[in-house]
N, C-alpha and C positions, 0 to 999 in steps of 0.2 A: 595750293595742296599739290603734293606728287602724285602722278600717276603710279600706280603700283601694278605691275604685270599681274593678270587675273590668277595665275598660277598661285602667286604669293598669298594672294586674298584667300583663295580657296585651301589653300594649305593651313593657313592661320585659322581660318573658321574651323577647319576639320580638326584643329588642336583645342580649340577654347570651347565648342559646343559640349563636346563630352565630358570637359573638365567640370563646366557649370553644372551639367547634368548630374555628375557625382558628387557635387558639393552641396547638393539640396539633402535637407534632413528629411529623412522618411522616418514614420513611426513603425515601431515594431509590431508584428503581425499579433493580433488578440489571439488569445487560446480560449476554446471553448471548454466548459469546465464537464466532466464526464457527466454522462446521464445519470439521474437518480432513479431509484427503483419504484419509486412512486410511495414507498412508505417512508414514515417518519418514525418507525420503531427503532429506539435505541437501545432496547434492552441486550445487554451481553448474552451471546450465545455460548451454551456449553461446548466444549470440545469434544471431540470423540476419543476412545482411549487411545486409538493409535495415534492421534494427534499429541496426546500427552506423553506417552511412552517414547520419548524423544531417543532414548538409546536402545528401544526395541528388545529390552530385556524381558518383556511380557509382565512388568511390574509398573506403576506409576509411583514413584518416590515423592516425599513432601516437596522437593525442590521442582520437580516436574509439575506437580499438582499446582504451584504456585501461579501458572498460566491460567487457570481456571478460577475465577473468585468464588465460585459456588462450591466446588470440590474442596478448596482451601479451607472454607468455613466449616465444613462437615466432614472434613479428613478423618477425625478420629471415629465416627458412626460407620463411615464407609468403610475404614479398614477394620473389619471385623475380628480378624485373628489377633490385633494389635503388634504386628511385626513392623510398623511403620512403614509398609509398602501397602499399595491398592494392586490385588490382582484383578484380571478381566473380569474373572467371576465377582467379585465383589464391588467392582464398578458398575457391572451390568445389574446387581442387586441393589444398589445403592441410588439407582436412577429410575424414575419412571419414564413414561413415554415423552413428557414434555422436558426432560432433562434436569429436573428439580432432583435432588437428592430426598431420600426419604426421611 
């Protein structure tokens, strides 16, 4: 075997050790799921009039009401004047405190 100068051995080690460390497989970090609120209630929530009035014209059209299944299913009853749109007054009159249409 040949005697290698110590500097050459150190230089070779300095190149090979980091390369070996980089070649090791690492597992991706695990993500923690977001905390749950502790309830398992999956009942759809009614949206507010402002949530539904997407274009902010003061009325909820049938297209806008499609975001709320409860309002959609009772749209004709809530639309008391039959103009095809629900005003904020009609919306308030058509919903009780629990958000269910009358």
